[in-house]
N, C-alpha and C positions, 0 to 999 in steps of 0.2 A: 635510499635503493634506486638503484636503474633499472627499468624497464625496457629492452632491446626488442627491436622486431615483430613490431605490434601493428595489425592492421587496424588501424582506430576506427571506431565508429563511434561519432563524438555527441549526439546519435548521428548527424551527416557524416559521409566518410571523408577521410582525409588521407590516406592511404597508408602507408607504412610508415610508423614513428619510432620513435625513442621517448622514454619519459623516464625524469628523475623527481622524485617522491622527497619528501621531507618534511617533517612537522605534521605529518597526515595531511598535506598537500602535495599538489602537481606543482613543482617548482619551475622544471622547464620540460618544453615538449619540441621535437623537431625533425625534419627528414635526414640531417645527417648528424653524426655525432662525432664532436670535437674530443679529443685528450683532456679526462680529467687529472686533477691534480694528484700527485701521486701518494700524498699525505692525504688527502680523503678518503675513510674508511666506505667504499660503498658496496651494497649486496648488488648483486645483478642477475637478475631473471633473463633468459634470452628466451621469448615467447613463440618463436619460430615461425612467424607468419598467422599466427591465431587470431582471430576476430578480439579485439579490446572494445568492451564497450562498458558504460557508469553503470555501478552496481544499481540493481534493482530497487525500487520504493516500494513497501508493501503496506499501503493508506487502510490496509484494515485486518488488522490482526486481533486476536483472545490469547495475547500473551501469559494471561493467569491461567488461560483454558476456559472454554463456553461449556454450553450446555446447561444440563438440571432440570428438562422440562418432563424427565420420565423419571424422577427423584433423586434425589444423593448421589447414588452411583452411577448415575449418569454425567455429572459433572467430570467434562475433561482436564486432564492435568497439565499444569504449564508447558509452555514450550521452552526447551533449551536453545543454546544460542547457534547449535551448530544446524539445527531444524532449516534455518534462515541462511547459515552460509553458505552450507552445501548447495544450495538452491540460487545462490548467485542473489539473495536479499542482504541489503547492507543497510538501509532503513527501514525502521518498523513505526506504524503509528498502532497503538494499543487502545483496545477498546475494553468496556462491557457491554455485554448481551441482555438475555431474560433473565439472567440470575444478576440483578444489581442489588440483590438482599446477601448472601452467605457471601457473595464473591463483592467489593466494594472499592471505593477510590484509593484506599490507602493501600489498599493489597496490590492494585493496577498499577501505582505510583511506585511503588515496594519495586514490582519487578522492571520496570521500566529502567530504573537509579540500576538493578541488578545487570540488566542487560547491557546496559551503557559501561559498566563496570568491566563487564568483559570485552567489550571491544566493538560492540554496534552501536550504530545512531538510532535511539530508542524517544519517542515522544507517545502523547497519548490524547486522548479525547475526551472530556468531563462529563459527567451524567453514565447514561445508560438507556435502553429501550423505554423508559418510564418517566411519567411527568407528574408530581415534581419530580427531578431527577436528585442523584445524588453528589453530592459534594462536598467538598475538605473543607471551605471557609464559611459556609452558610448561601453561596450562590455561585451560579457559572459565573457571571461578569468579574466577581473576586477571583475564582479559580483561576482563571486565563490573565488576567490580569497581578495577580500576586505568586504564581507558582510556575515557572520558567517552562516545565517539562509540557504542562497543558497549554495546546493550540487551537482547541475548538471543541465542541460538544456533539455527541454520540455514541455509539448509534442509536437516535431516537426514531423509536417505531411506528408505522403510521400502515394503514389498508393490511392489516395484522390482527387476527386474533389474540395476540399476546401483549399488542400493544396495551398502553394505558387509553388510549380511543382520545387522544388531545383532541381538542376544538381548534377552528382557526386563531382564536386570539392568542393562544399557550402556542402554537407553534409560530406566530409571528413576534411573540414576547421573546421566546427563547433566540430566533433568528436575529433579532434584535440585539441581544445580551452578546452573540458571538459577533454583531459585526462592530459595535462599540467596544468592546475588547480587543479587538481585532486592531483597530484604530489607535485604541490608548498603547498599543505594545507594538504594533508592527508584524503582530501573529497571524498566522492562516484565519481567523474569525469565521470558521465556517460550521456550518451545522450538518452534520453527515447523518441522512437519513437513511433506515432502513427499511427496505419495502416488501411488505409481504405478499401475498396471491388473493387478497381482497381487491375487487372489481373497482372500487375508489381511486385505486391506482395515485397519480398525482396530483389528483383534484386540488388536495391543501395547497398544495406547491402553488399550482395555476392561481388559484385565489389569491394566495398571500404576495404573490407578483401584481396581480390588477389593483388591489386595494392595500400598496403599501409602498413606498419609498424604498424597503430594501433594495439593495445591487443583487441580480440573479447570481453574481458569483458566490453569494452565502450560503444556497442550496447544494448540498452536495448527494444526490441519491443514490445509493448503490443497490445490488441485488436486481438491477434494472433488467437484468436478461433472463430472470426467472419466470416470465410470461411473454409470449412473441406479444402481443397486444400492449403491455407496459413499456417492452423496448420501444414501440413504435413512439407512445407518448412522449417517452424518454428521451427518442431523437428529435421529437418534434422542441421541446423543449430548450433544447440546446439554442436553438435560433435566438432566446432571448437572454442568451448570454449564460446559460446555467454549465456546467461540467458536471456531467454521469458518469456512474461506474460501474465497471462490470464487474461479474466475480466469477472465477474460475473457478466453477463446481462441476461434477459430472452432471451429465445431461442423458438420460436414457432415449434408446429409438422410440419415436412417435409420442416422446412427450414434448406437452407445449410449452417449451424453452428453447433457448438458444444459447449452446455453447460461446463461452467468451469468447472463443478463434471467430464462430459464424457470426455473434455478435459484433466482434470489431471487423471483420470483413465487411459484412454489412454496412457499418457505421462507415469506414472508410471509401467505400463504393458512393455512398448515398450525397458527396459534396458538401458533408455537414464541416462544420469548424474542426482542423485537423487538432488544436490544443484542448478542446472541450471533451474529451474522451479518455479514461482512466481505465487500468484493470486491478484489480485486488485479487489474493486468495482466498481470506475468509480465515485462514488459518489457526487452528485452534479452537474454532467454532462445529458447534453441532451439524448436523447436517440431517434433521427428523423426517420423517416421513408418518403423517397423522392417518389414521382408517376413519372411519367414518362416524365412528362414537367420539373421535378426539383423542384416539388412544395411539401415543406413539408404536408404530409398527417395524420402521427401522430406523436406524440410525446410522449417518456417516459422520465423519471427522474432515474438515477444512483443510488441505497439505499447504504447506510452500511450496512445495516442488509445481504445483498446477500452474505459477505465474510462467517460469522459463517452460513449461510443455506446452501453456497458450503460445507464446512467442514464436515456440519452433513451428508449432502447426501452423500458425500464418504466413511464416516462411515457404514451409512446405507447398503450401496452395499458392505461390506465384509473387506473393507481395515481398517487397525488398525490405532489409532489416531493420535501413533507415527510415523508410516508411512505417514499420511498425514497431518499432523501440521507443517513442516517444511517449506513447498511453504506458509504460512502464518505467518512466524514467525522466523526462524534462517534463512531460506535462503533471504529473502529479508534485515534483516539486515547484511548479509555476503555481499550483492552485495552492499549496500549503507553505508559501515562500519561503522554501529552504534555497537561500539563492545562491549557495556555493555546492549544491548537488544538483545530480537528473544531468550533467553534463562532462565531457571530459575537455579539459581547457588548463592554461596557466591560472593558479588561484582556488579553482576547482579544488573540494575536497578529493582525496585520496583513495574514493571508494571505486573500485576497476573490477570486473570480472571479464576472465578469457576465456573463450568459449573453443570446446575440441569440434571437430569435424562433425561430430551430430550433434552438437547444440546445449552439450552439456558442459557447466562449470568445472573448468580444467583446474583454473587459480582464480580463488577470490581474496580482494587486498582490502580491508575495511577500514578505513581512518590509516591509512598505511602501514599498518598489519597484515603480514600474511596468513589469512586463515583455512584458505583450502590449496596447496600446491601437487600439480599433476593428477588433482583429482581425490588426493587423502586429504580427510581434514586433519588440520597441522594445532587447532585449540578448540578444545572442548570445553564446555561449562562446568563450572564446581562440581556437580550432581550428574553429569553426563556419565554414559556408558563408551569408556573410551574405545571399546573395540568396535563401535559403528566407525 
């Protein structure tokens, strides 16, 4: 496949380029296009100067569906592949949340494999909200060592009334298992932490860093923009070497929270290390609001489209695309040790998104296959409505 006339952001701006794709990779890229051999069968797509970015990496997705806090009817259905591709997402990391009983690691892994069969790059975290974690082999370290698709532990809940209230020793033991398994396999080996509204915030993580030899990169706290004070804690934590994750969930006026775009702007303006921030969608996860009696009074669902929406909001507020883009591409690729993803260059995976003038996904290529063309979905999942 030949992509012509692409304004490439790799994430750094490379100007107008042509790209030759094959075998799911970028084989060649250059500003001058030579004649190709006549015998070579090549599909050509003229991008007409559209911005071409790496496919977005969503490191927090409830691929089996989340929810369940207000009864079985509140379990969110699984996400179909076009929900991701139409939003410019070409790589997802699936996980379990509050419900790690009715939904388990077998279902999660099977869903990840199904997404792979349909053309997406899909991985997963073992475990879930609670301690002891749900596993396939009997231990989280065994899961990470022996099951290729599993790259870390999460989302383990802390500072949340729905968590199992893990102790410092339990947190350090899980972080150690993630770290050692990462060393053994070359995988990410991260402990992905769900942060709730609790006032303890990131205290357990700070204690773990102070009282153990664990490297800071192992701890990857998410939802850190759900409280303004928590975001300040998380920002300070990056100075020690941790990477923090913003969630692109809706924030109402007057709420004690930062939207993902507000938080990313604040982070970039703070002078903190630019590579220690990621943004994820929480797609498929429920977004419950609890009343004073602990009952769910409102329920929302995370959307994959929130990532691209957040990117466009930040750009609209004056941040250059090349400065905003790493939080959605190269930063999660680096943290998750996905060496062939998150950038555009020869040898990289052919995960590419061409943006239209409004910032929507005009064309999406995942592993070298066109999934969205001219804004229309070309490839649906087995059980998706092809009219969408």
